[in-house]
C-alpha positions in Angstrom: 55.2 -7.8 -72.3 51.7 -9.2 -72.9 48.9 -8.5 -70.5 46.8 -11.5 -69.7 43.3 -10.0 -69.3 42.5 -6.4 -68.5 39.1 -5.2 -67.6 38.1 -4.8 -71.3 35.0 -6.6 -72.4 35.4 -9.5 -74.7 33.6 -9.4 -78.0 32.5 -13.0 -78.5 30.2 -14.6 -81.1 27.6 -15.2 -78.4 27.7 -11.6 -77.1 27.4 -10.3 -80.7 24.3 -12.6 -81.2 22.7 -11.3 -78.0 23.3 -7.7 -79.1 21.8 -8.4 -82.5 18.7 -9.9 -81.0 18.2 -6.7 -78.9 18.6 -4.5 -81.9 16.0 -6.6 -83.9 13.5 -7.0 -81.0 11.2 -4.0 -80.7 9.7 -5.0 -77.3 11.1 -6.0 -74.0 11.9 -9.7 -73.8 12.6 -12.0 -70.9 15.9 -13.8 -70.2 14.2 -17.1 -71.2 13.0 -15.6 -74.5 16.5 -14.2 -75.2 18.1 -17.6 -74.4 15.7 -19.4 -76.7 16.5 -17.0 -79.6 20.3 -17.3 -79.0 20.0 -21.1 -78.7 18.4 -21.4 -82.2 21.7 -20.4 -83.8 24.1 -21.4 -81.1 22.6 -24.7 -79.6 25.6 -25.3 -77.4 25.1 -22.1 -75.4 24.4 -22.3 -71.7 21.6 -20.4 -70.1 24.1 -19.0 -67.5 26.3 -17.6 -70.3 23.4 -15.6 -71.7 22.6 -14.4 -68.2 26.2 -13.2 -67.7 26.2 -11.4 -71.1 22.9 -9.8 -70.2 24.4 -8.6 -66.8 27.4 -7.2 -68.6 25.2 -5.3 -71.1 23.1 -3.9 -68.2 26.3 -2.9 -66.3 27.6 -1.0 -69.3 24.1 0.6 -69.7 23.6 -0.9 -73.2 20.3 -2.5 -72.0 17.9 -1.6 -69.2 16.2 -4.0 -66.9 12.4 -3.8 -66.7 10.6 -5.2 -63.7 7.1 -5.9 -64.9 5.8 -6.7 -61.4 6.4 -3.1 -60.4 4.2 -1.8 -63.2 1.0 -2.9 -61.6 -2.0 -4.6 -63.3 
């Protein structure tokens, strides 16, 4: 019997690209910056896809969200 989809994360080309960008980037980046970097090599990618991948990485604690507004001036 073949299971359709369990709760395992899919390892897609786009997700791999996002993870590679985080590994190579030494400073925090915005979602927009991340999207633009992914879009250079995968021009067909949607902004919403990058957003969902980022949410998934945050949920699995592979990345941490930084809210720069809370830092103060």
